[in-house]
C-alpha positions in Angstrom: 50.6 -12.1 52.0 47.6 -9.8 52.1 49.2 -7.4 49.7 50.2 -10.0 47.2 46.8 -11.8 47.2 44.9 -8.6 47.0 46.8 -7.7 43.9 46.3 -11.2 42.3 42.6 -11.3 42.9 41.7 -7.6 42.8 40.7 -7.6 46.5 40.9 -5.0 49.2 44.2 -5.5 51.1 42.8 -4.1 54.4 39.9 -6.5 54.3 42.3 -9.4 53.8 44.5 -8.1 56.7 41.4 -8.3 59.0 40.6 -11.8 57.9 44.2 -13.0 58.4 44.4 -11.4 61.8 41.3 -12.9 63.2 42.5 -15.6 65.6 39.0 -16.8 66.3 38.5 -17.9 62.6 41.1 -20.1 61.2 39.5 -20.7 57.8 38.6 -18.0 55.3 37.7 -18.4 51.6 39.7 -15.8 49.5 38.6 -16.7 46.0 36.6 -19.3 44.1 36.9 -20.6 40.5 40.6 -19.8 40.3 42.3 -20.5 37.0 44.8 -23.3 37.0 47.6 -21.0 35.9 47.0 -18.7 38.8 46.9 -21.7 41.2 50.4 -22.7 40.0 51.9 -19.3 40.3 50.5 -18.7 43.8 51.4 -22.2 44.9 55.1 -21.5 44.0 55.2 -18.6 46.5 54.7 -21.1 49.4 52.8 -18.6 51.5 52.3 -20.1 55.0 48.7 -20.8 55.8 47.4 -20.3 52.2 46.2 -23.5 50.4 44.0 -24.6 47.6 41.0 -26.9 47.8 39.2 -28.4 44.9 35.4 -27.9 44.6 32.8 -29.6 42.4 31.0 -27.0 40.3 28.3 -27.3 37.6 29.8 -26.7 34.2 28.0 -26.4 30.9 30.3 -27.6 28.1 28.1 -26.4 25.3 27.8 -22.9 26.6 24.8 -21.1 25.2 23.2 -24.1 23.5 19.6 -24.6 24.8 20.4 -22.2 27.6 16.8 -21.2 28.6 15.8 -24.9 28.4 18.7 -26.0 30.7 18.9 -23.1 33.2 21.8 -22.9 35.6 23.0 -23.6 39.1 23.6 -20.7 41.4 25.6 -20.7 44.6 24.2 -18.4 47.3 25.8 -18.4 50.8 27.4 -21.9 50.3 24.1 -23.4 49.0 23.8 -24.5 45.4 20.4 -24.3 43.9 19.0 -24.8 40.4 17.7 -21.6 38.8 15.4 -21.5 35.7 14.9 -24.2 33.2 15.4 -27.9 33.9 17.8 -27.1 36.7 15.0 -25.5 38.6 12.2 -27.9 37.6 14.2 -31.0 38.5 16.1 -29.4 41.4 14.9 -32.0 43.9 16.0 -34.9 41.7 19.4 -33.3 40.6 20.4 -31.9 44.0 20.5 -35.2 46.0 20.6 -35.0 49.8 23.2 -33.8 52.2 24.5 -36.2 54.8 24.2 -35.7 58.5 26.9 -36.3 61.2 27.4 -36.1 64.9 28.6 -32.6 65.6 30.2 -33.7 68.9 33.1 -35.0 66.9 34.1 -31.6 65.4 36.7 -29.3 66.8 36.2 -25.6 67.4 36.9 -24.7 63.7 34.2 -27.2 62.5 36.8 -29.5 61.0 36.4 -33.2 61.5 38.7 -34.7 64.1 40.9 -37.5 62.8 39.4 -40.0 65.3 35.8 -40.7 66.3 34.2 -39.3 63.2 30.6 -40.6 63.0 28.3 -40.2 60.0 24.6 -40.6 61.0 23.1 -40.4 57.5 25.4 -40.7 54.5 25.0 -38.1 51.6 22.9 -39.2 48.6 24.0 -38.2 45.1 21.6 -36.5 42.8 19.9 -38.3 39.9 21.0 -38.1 36.3 18.4 -36.5 34.0 18.3 -37.4 30.4 16.4 -35.2 27.9 14.8 -36.1 24.6 16.8 -33.3 23.0 18.8 -34.4 19.9 22.1 -32.5 20.1 22.5 -32.3 16.3 19.0 -31.1 15.6 19.3 -28.6 18.5 22.5 -27.3 17.0 21.0 -26.9 13.6 17.9 -25.3 15.0 19.9 -22.7 16.8 22.0 -22.0 13.7 19.1 -21.2 11.5 17.3 -19.4 14.3 20.1 -17.0 15.0 20.6 -16.4 11.2 17.0 -15.5 10.6 16.8 -13.4 13.7 19.8 -11.4 12.6 18.6 -11.1 8.9 15.3 -9.6 9.9 16.6 -7.8 13.0 14.1 -9.3 15.3 14.6 -8.9 19.1 13.3 -12.4 19.8 13.0 -15.7 18.0 12.0 -19.2 19.0 12.0 -22.7 17.5 10.3 -25.9 18.7 10.9 -29.3 17.1 8.5 -31.9 18.4 7.6 -35.5 17.6 3.8 -35.3 17.1 3.1 -39.0 17.8 4.7 -38.9 21.3 5.0 -35.2 22.3 8.7 -35.6 22.7 10.6 -32.3 22.4 13.5 -32.9 20.0 14.8 -29.3 20.0 13.8 -26.1 21.7 15.6 -22.8 21.3 15.3 -19.1 21.8 17.4 -16.2 20.6 19.0 -14.4 22.3 20.3 -16.9 24.8 23.0 -16.7 27.5 26.0 -18.6 28.7 24.9 -20.5 31.9 28.6 -20.6 32.9 28.6 -16.8 33.1 25.0 -16.1 34.1 26.1 -13.5 36.7 27.3 -11.2 33.9 23.8 -10.8 32.4 22.3 -7.4 33.0 18.8 -8.3 31.7 17.4 -11.2 33.7 14.5 -11.7 31.3 17.0 -13.5 29.0 16.7 -16.4 31.5 13.0 -16.9 30.9 11.7 -19.3 28.2 9.1 -17.5 26.1 8.1 -20.7 24.4 6.1 -21.6 27.6 6.4 -18.5 29.7 5.1 -15.9 27.3 1.8 -15.7 25.4 1.0 -14.1 22.1 -1.7 -13.4 19.5 -0.3 -15.7 16.8 -2.6 -15.0 13.9 -3.3 -17.2 11.0 -1.5 -20.3 12.3 -4.7 -20.8 14.3 -6.8 -21.2 11.2 -6.2 -25.0 10.9 -7.6 -25.4 14.4 -11.0 -23.9 13.7 -11.1 -25.4 10.2 -10.4 -28.9 11.7 -13.2 -28.4 14.2 -15.6 -27.5 11.4 -14.5 -30.5 9.4 -15.1 -32.7 12.4 -18.6 -31.2 12.9 -19.4 -31.7 9.2 -20.0 -27.9 9.0 -17.7 -27.7 6.0 -15.8 -29.9 3.5 -12.6 -29.0 1.8 -14.4 -28.1 -1.4 -17.3 -26.2 0.2 -17.4 -22.7 -1.3 -18.3 -19.2 -0.2 -18.1 -15.8 -1.9 -15.3 -13.6 -0.6 -16.3 -9.9 -0.9 -13.1 -8.8 0.8 -14.6 -7.7 4.1 -17.2 -8.7 6.8 -18.9 -6.1 9.0 -19.8 -6.5 12.7 -21.4 -3.2 13.7 -18.7 -0.6 13.8 -16.0 -3.2 13.2 -14.9 -4.4 9.8 -12.8 -7.5 9.2 -10.7 -7.6 6.0 -8.3 -10.0 4.4 -4.6 -9.4 4.9 -4.2 -8.2 1.3 -7.5 -6.1 1.5 -8.7 -7.8 -1.7 -11.9 -9.6 -2.6 -11.2 -13.1 -4.1 -14.7 -14.1 -5.2 -15.8 -17.7 -5.0 -13.4 -19.7 -2.8 -13.2 -23.3 -1.5 -12.3 -24.0 2.1 -8.9 -25.4 0.8 -8.4 -22.0 -0.8 -9.3 -20.3 2.5 -6.3 -22.0 4.1 -4.0 -21.7 1.1 -4.7 -18.0 0.6 -5.1 -17.4 4.4 -8.4 -15.5 4.0 -9.7 -14.0 7.2 -13.2 -13.6 5.7 -13.3 -17.3 5.0 -12.5 -18.1 8.5 -15.3 -15.8 9.7 -17.6 -17.8 7.4 -16.4 -21.1 9.0 -16.7 -19.6 12.5 -20.4 -18.8 11.9 -21.2 -22.2 10.6 -19.4 -23.9 13.5 -21.2 -21.7 16.1 -19.8 -19.9 19.2 -20.4 -22.7 21.7 -18.7 -25.3 19.6 -15.8 -23.0 18.6 -15.1 -22.3 22.3 -15.3 -25.9 23.2 -12.8 -26.9 20.4 -10.4 -24.2 21.5 -10.4 -25.8 25.0 -10.3 -29.4 23.5 -7.1 -28.4 21.6 -5.6 -27.2 24.9 -5.9 -23.4 24.7 -6.5 -21.5 27.9 -4.8 -24.2 30.0 -1.3 -25.4 30.6 0.1 -28.3 28.5 1.7 -29.8 31.6 5.2 -29.8 29.9 8.0 -30.5 32.4 9.3 -26.9 32.4 9.3 -24.2 35.0 6.8 -21.3 34.9 4.5 -22.4 32.2 1.6 -20.0 31.6 -1.9 -21.0 30.3 -2.5 -18.3 27.7 -5.8 -16.4 27.7 -9.0 -17.1 25.8 -11.3 -15.3 28.3 -12.2 -12.7 25.7 -14.6 -15.4 24.4 -16.5 -15.6 27.7 -18.7 -12.6 26.7 -19.9 -14.6 23.7 -19.6 -11.6 21.4 -19.8 -12.3 17.7 -16.8 -10.1 16.9 -14.6 -11.9 19.4 -15.3 -15.3 17.9 -14.8 -13.9 14.4 -11.3 -12.5 15.2 -10.4 -15.6 17.2 -11.0 -17.8 14.2 -7.9 -16.3 12.6 -5.9 -16.0 15.8 -6.4 -12.4 17.0 -8.0 -11.4 20.3 -6.9 -14.5 22.2 -3.4 -15.3 23.4 -1.6 -18.7 23.4 1.9 -19.9 24.1 4.1 -21.4 21.3 4.1 -24.8 23.1 0.3 -24.8 23.2 0.2 -24.1 19.4 2.8 -26.8 18.7 0.8 -29.3 20.7 -2.5 -28.4 19.1 -1.2 -28.6 15.5 0.6 -31.8 16.6 -2.8 -33.2 17.3 -3.9 -32.7 13.7 -0.6 -34.3 12.6 -1.2 -37.2 15.0 -4.6 -38.2 13.4 -6.5 -36.0 15.8 -4.9 -37.1 19.1 -3.5 -34.5 21.4 -0.3 -35.5 23.2 1.3 -33.9 26.2 4.7 -32.4 25.3 7.7 -33.4 27.4 11.4 -32.7 27.5 12.9 -35.4 29.8 13.1 -39.0 28.6 14.2 -40.6 31.8 15.7 -40.1 35.3 18.3 -42.5 36.7 18.9 -42.3 40.5 22.1 -43.0 42.4 21.2 -46.7 42.7 20.6 -47.1 39.0 16.8 -47.2 39.2 15.3 -45.8 36.0 12.1 -43.7 36.0 11.3 -43.6 32.3 8.9 -41.0 30.8 6.2 -42.5 28.6 4.1 -40.6 26.0 0.9 -39.3 27.5 -2.3 -39.1 25.5 -4.4 -36.0 26.6 -7.5 -36.8 24.5 -8.8 -37.3 21.0 -9.9 -34.0 19.6 -11.0 -34.7 16.1 -11.4 -37.9 14.1 -8.5 -39.3 11.9 -10.6 -38.5 8.9 -11.0 -34.8 9.9 -7.3 -34.6 10.7 -6.3 -36.1 7.3 -8.6 -33.7 5.5 -7.0 -30.8 7.4 -3.5 -32.1 6.6 -4.4 -32.3 2.9 -5.5 -28.7 3.0 -2.2 -27.7 4.7 -0.2 -29.6 2.1 -2.0 -27.6 -0.5 -1.2 -24.4 1.4 2.5 -25.2 1.3 2.4 -26.0 -2.4 0.4 -23.0 -3.6 0.4 -20.5 -0.8 4.1 -19.6 -0.4 5.6 -20.3 -3.8 6.5 -23.7 -2.3 9.4 -22.1 -0.3 8.6 -24.4 2.7 8.3 -27.5 0.6 11.0 -30.2 0.4 11.4 -32.0 -2.9 10.1 -35.6 -2.7 8.0 -35.1 0.4 4.5 -34.1 1.3 4.9 -31.2 3.7 2.0 -29.7 5.7 2.2 -26.1 7.0 0.7 -22.8 7.7 2.0 -19.3 8.2 0.8 -16.6 10.6 1.4 -12.8 10.5 -0.3 -11.2 13.5 -0.4 -7.6 14.7 1.0 -7.0 18.2 -1.3 -5.2 20.6 -0.2 -1.7 21.8 1.3 -1.6 25.3 -1.6 0.4 26.6 -4.0 -2.3 25.5 -5.9 0.0 23.1 -5.8 -1.4 19.6 -2.9 -2.8 17.6 0.5 -1.4 16.8 2.5 -1.6 13.5 4.7 -4.3 15.0 4.2 -7.9 13.9 4.7 -11.5 15.0 5.7 -14.0 12.3 5.0 -17.7 12.8 5.2 -20.8 10.7 4.2 -24.3 11.8 4.6 -27.4 9.7 5.2 -31.1 9.8 6.7 -33.8 7.5 6.2 -36.3 6.0 2.7 -34.9 6.1 0.8 -38.2 6.3 3.2 -40.0 8.6 5.0 -37.2 10.4 8.3 -37.8 12.2 8.6 -34.2 13.3 6.8 -30.9 13.7 8.6 -27.5 13.5 7.2 -24.2 14.9 9.1 -21.0 14.1 8.4 -17.6 15.6 9.9 -14.1 15.1 8.8 -11.2 17.2 8.9 -7.7 15.5 11.0 -8.5 12.5 12.0 -5.6 10.3 11.8 -5.1 6.6 9.2 -7.7 5.6 5.5 -7.9 6.5 4.8 -11.5 5.9 5.9 -14.8 7.6 5.6 -16.4 4.2 8.7 -14.5 3.2 10.7 -14.6 6.4 10.1 -18.1 7.8 9.3 -20.5 5.0 12.9 -20.8 3.7 14.0 -21.4 7.3 11.5 -24.2 7.7 12.7 -25.7 4.4 16.3 -25.7 5.5 15.6 -27.3 8.9 13.1 -29.8 7.6 15.5 -30.9 4.9 18.3 -31.3 7.5 16.0 -33.5 9.7 14.7 -35.6 6.8 18.3 -36.3 5.8 19.5 -36.8 9.4 16.7 -39.3 10.1 17.3 -40.9 6.7 13.6 -40.7 5.9 12.9 -42.0 2.4 10.9 -39.7 0.0 7.1 -40.4 0.1 6.3 -39.1 -3.4 7.8 -39.6 -6.8 
């Protein structure tokens, strides 16, 4: 028996012999998760004392789909426990409670006796957790994400699809992912982490609408206010230049957003003032956790502004020198889309316990950050950016689409200056003046193209077009 089973399962025959010869232990597990074909072949051998027992195991029918979001269940020393993702965050709700029994009614092998069995506390099944994720949108999001990641050879990419009016997460994906059914085969455990809320980045020009919206709220600027762009601004030994290193002459604030002018944002930052700029960063949720129902969320870091240095506020106005998480940025831009109201993002819609009681998640308003008028003015500027700033690659025919790109340099690993590596980001929402969804796209260190306007705007278009058709949203312009 030991020889045959050792051969079937790739086990050590001598170890099995010791197990089978131990008269003090009448029950030994030889193998788990045995394929049904092998069960049949071994069962036909009729080996005395060898039998099969069914176990309930967590199975993920969609494999890699939303893997970092979901996480997985791991079994360690007969104890199952949620690891990473929703499995970990909602471990208590999902796991249920083990029952308790009177041990005096067990025999020496810990098997229940046929008579006299007494259950003190019956086991309690775990709850069912229902997410807000839309399967079809998630599937499409992952399809376009993996395609753009491969096209530009980026080691990491992420997508968020959120409902700005409620904060509901409709899709959330990272590439690469993993198969939670085969998590033990992964060599790099970092693939289990969710960078959308567990990693922070300097995301560049996608931050420009935040400071511009603040300046609109404070009446420091209007969309048609002008300044003269000389191509650079000096702060002592530091010089800030536009991404194209060109001078554009007289520009309106709308053109600052459309042309993504760093010098224009420095102009806005100075008009707004350091105290107000810092306050609006905090009001929009940066430097603090969003409170999303996900394990391991980090808060980002805007502490560089604490020293109140002019250069730090200048660079922060176009998204460099401070770090944020993708979910923070999605929520902040979502506030502009939602008429100035910041919503708490959330993944789970409802939890239903073993008795059928429903704990339903309701949208949570964090605070009003800017007025509806300031938010609408900012949205119009972002609509203009989509139409004139990226050859309209992000636009969808028949719809007003608001959006902004970001191309940010990545800091060097030693913390001294910036490397040649880039992070590409695009965030947009549609229909712009009554948004049903917001999409945030991110590529870390793409190769062969410098600008997010080239790498990500077509991806946004494809996913936005899909969602507009899927939701059957009628066109809002002729």
